N, C-alpha and C positions, 0 to 999 in steps of 0.2 A: 503494499500500500503506500503511495507517495501522493504528494499534494504539490500543486502550484498556487503560488500566492503572488499574483501579478499586483503591480501598482498602477499607476495612471497608464491606461492603454488607449491610444485614439480610437475611439469607436463612435458611433453616433450619440451614444449616451453621454460619454466623455464631452463631445463637443458641446451638448447642451449644457452640461455643468460649467464649461468654460465660460459660455455665454451668461450663466446666471449669477447670482449674488455670491457664490463662494469661487467664481472665476479666478479673481485676484489671488486667493490662497493656493489654488493649484497651480497657477503659473509660477507663484514664489517657490512652492516645492519643487518643482521641475528645475526652475533656475538655480536652486541650492545644490540639487542633487548631483552626485559625483558624474553622470552621465551627461546631465545638462538638457535631457530631452525626454519626451513621453515614450512609452514603449509601443510596439505594433502588434497586432494580433498575429501575424506571422512570426514574431519572435516568441509569443507564448506557445503557439503551434509547435515550434521546432524543439520546445523542451517537451512538451507532450508526446511527440514523435520519437525523441531519443528515450524518454521512460518507457514507451510501449513497444519499441522497437528492439532488434537484437543487442545493440550496442548498451541498451539500458538494462538489460535482463538481471543484472546482479545488484541493480541499485534497489534497495528497500528501505522503507521507513524514513524517508527524507521529505522535507518540505523544501521546496524551491523558491525562494523568495527573490522575485525578479521585479524589483522597483527604481532600478537605475541609481540606487543609493538614498532614496528619500527617507527610508526608516533609519538608516545610520545618521543621516543629517538631522532627522528628528532628536534621536537620542543623545547624539554626541557633538553635533555641529551646530551650525547656525540657527537651526530650528528648533533645538533643544529648549523645553522649557527653563525660564530662570529660576534658579533657586536662591533664596536668602539665608 
């Protein structure tokens, strides 16, 4: 059993989010991330293909966080909550 945890991926729903009230926050997350861009559906599909294919046959019990570095920026970088 494996899981894929994508971050911001450019889909019709994401495009609606960018146009909505949280759009500036999403753009900031992407800007600060290590990769500096959103993901694509094909990139998520490539990880799925790896996990379900022959090359990924021995990979088990793993979660593939693919968010371009947004999570690490949130916990350890510029997006980290300020502690006092």
